[in-house]
N, C-alpha and C positions, 0 to 999 in steps of 0.2 A: 504494500499499500504506499502511495505517496505520503510521505510524513508531513508535508506542508500543506497538502490538499485533501478535503474530503473525497470520497469516492466518486460523489455525483459531478465533480469537476473534471473528472479524468477524460471525458469524452473531448475529442479534438475541437479546440475552437474553430470558429468560421469566420468569415470576413463580417458576417452580421454581428457576430459576438463583438469584433473589434469596434465596429462602428457605433454600437451601443455603449461601449466604455468611454468613447469620445463624447457621446451625448450626456452621459452622467458625469462627465469630468473626472473619470479615473484614469491615472497615468498607465500607460502600457509600456512594460519592459520587453527589451529584445536584445538577444546576443547572437554573435556568428557561432555557427558550429559546423564541424567537417568530419566528425566520425561519431559511432554509436556510444562510446563510453562517455564523452562529454554531453552528447545529446540527452542521454538517460540522466546525468546529473543536472543538466540546466532545467529538464522537464520536472525532476523531483523537486527543486527549489521552488517551482511554480512561475518561472519567466514565461510570459505570455506568447512571444514569437522567437522563432530561430531563423536566421537568415544564413543560408549556406552560400557565403559570399565568394566571388572569385578572388578575394584577398587570400585564399588559400594558395594562390600562386606565389604569394610572398611569405606568408606565415608557415605553410606547410612544405611548399615545394622550393622556397629559397630563392625565388626570382627577384629581380629589382623592380619589376611592374607586374601588373595583373595580365598584361597582354598574352603571355604564352599559354595561359589556360584555356582547354578546349571544351567542347559541349560534352565529350566523353568523360573528362574529369569531373564536371559538374554533375552529370548523371550518377557517376559512382560515389561521389561524397554525399550528394543529396539522398541517395537510396541508403548509405549508412546512417545518416542521421534520422531519415523517416522510420527505419526498421526499429528505432529504439525509442521513439517519442510515444506518448501517450495523449498528451493535451495541448502542447504549443503548436500554434500556427507555423507552417514552414513556407518560407520564401526562398526560391533559388535564383540565383543571378544567371541571365543570359551572357555569356562571355563576349569578348571582343569579336566583332565581324560575325557573330552569329544572328543578327538581326537586320542586316543590311537592307533587306526589302521584307515587306510584310509576309509574303509567303515563306520565306526562309525562317522569318521570325517563328511563324506559327509551326513549321515542321521540328524546330528546335525546341519550342516551348512545350510541344506534345511529348517529346523525349523526356524533359525533365519532370512532367506530370506523370506519364504513363510508366516510364522505366524508374524514375528516381522518386516519386511519390511526393512531388512538391504540390502545395495547394495553390500557389501564385507564383509568377515569374516577375523579376525585376529587370528594367533596362535603362541605361542611362540616356539623359538628354530628352529634348521635347520632340520626342519622335511621335507625334499625334497620329501619323499613318499607321504606324505598326501597333500603337496601342489600340487604336479604334478596330483594326482589323482582327487582332487577337481577342479582344472583348466580343465581337461579333462571332467569334468561333467558341465562345464559351470559356476563354482562357482568362482568369482573373490576373490583373496586371498591377505591379507597384512601380510608379514612376521615380525618376531619381534627377534632382536638380542640384546646382551648386557646383561643387568639385566633383569632377567627372574623371575618375582615375583611368579609365580606358582611353581619355583624350590628353594623357600626360606629354605626349610628344607635340601636340598642338599647344598646350598651356606652357610647357616649358619647365615647369616646377609646380609642387603642390602648394597652393596658396588660396587664401580666402576668396570667395566668389560673391558678386553682388555688392561690393563695397560703394560704388559710385551711384548716383541716382538712376542713370539710364540703365545701368545693368540689373539694379534692383527692380525697376519698373517692368523690364523685359522678363525677369524670373516671375514676378507676380502674374503677368499675362500667361507666360507658358504653365503656371501652376494651375490656374483656372480652366486652361485648355486642356491639360492632361486629365482633369477632373471630368470635364464636359465630353472627352473622348471615351470615358468609362473607367479610368485607372480607380482602383479600390482603395489604394494607399500612395502616399508620396514620401520619399526620404529627400531630406535636405542635409547635404554634406558642406560642412566649412562655409556656413553662411551666417552674417551679422545677426546677432539675437533679435535685434529690433525688426529686422526684416522676416525672420523666422516666425516671430510672434505675429506679426501681421498676416503673413500667408496662412498660418495655423488657424488664425480667427476667422479669416474669410472662408475658408473651405469647409466644406461638410464632411469630407473624408479624413481619416486620421494622418496627422503629418508625423513622420518620424525624423528625429534630429541625430545628427553625430557631428558634434562641433557647431551646433546651431541654437545653444541656448536652453534654458529651463522650461520656456513655454510652448514648445512643441508637445503634441499629445503623446508622442512615445519617444523612447531613447534607444539607441543601439550603440553597441562598441564592438570592436574585434576582441573576441575571447582572449587571445593570447596578449593583447595590449593591456588589457584589465588585469590579468594574471601576471604581467611583468615577465612574460616569457617572450623570448624570440631574439632575431639577429640585427634587428633596426631600432633605433631610437623611439620610444613610446611618443605618440604624438600629445601636442600640448592639451588638447580637448579630452585626452583619456585620463584616467587615473589608475593608480596602482592599488586595487582593492585587497591584495594579498598582504598589503601591509596593515599588521595587527590582527591579521585573520589566523586561525589555528591550522586550517586547510582550505582546499580549493572549494569545497562545497559552502564553507562558511564565506568566503570571498564572494561566490556567486550570489549568496543569499544577502550579503551586504549591498552589493550593486542593487540587486532586484528591489529591496526594502528602499534604498536611497532614491530611487527612480519612482516608486510608488509614493513616496513622502516629498516629492519635489526638492529633495536635497542634492540631487545631482542631475545636470551639471550645476556646479558653482560657478560665480563670476569668472574664476580663474581658468575655467575649461572653456570659456565662451569667448566669442570675439565681437 
């Protein structure tokens, strides 16, 4: 039995459950997951969502970027995660160049759902054509605005997005268009907290923040960052939850409770 949740809560959460959480003002917790062991532990604690991120290219495979990650990689890791979860909602990333056209996006999203067990796929950028087409095929979609790691070679470096007025206004328009196209969730990465708050308050769908301030409906961190494991420097917007924790389960629960109580992210984790 889940030691943090009653048996009645062990059925998998749906997008309807997440929307209801936003409506009643309940914060939504999310962590990345890449394997069965961590999936089971994150789920036991009661974290609401698990994102099988293409960040696995960096934290699992040791690459400098997310670009080498393939659809096959994503299907494998998504299946590992979905095999072990009972309650958490599972989102899987569509990796680099796997959604260059709406039809290609649909074929790859189908693999993540049919073979991987994902409940929703995430894609980067204001790809309204892809989102609309996927939703028409019955595929739930999470949008992703702000810092887009798959576009790192265009961006030049990882930096905060939407700082000037024109960029902020465009992001707000893009957010509304993604919602209108049928996206069920939106992730904002490395976005000024004031802008993220405005987007979160204007949209009816839940908004997930990573480096986007405390006023987003949900928060996500890369699991390895918040456990202080890895080969690269921990981002400023993350926090070492292993500090003061007796074990990994305790650290994950500390993160979960901090999100639920709006104690994370704090000002020092925001832009």
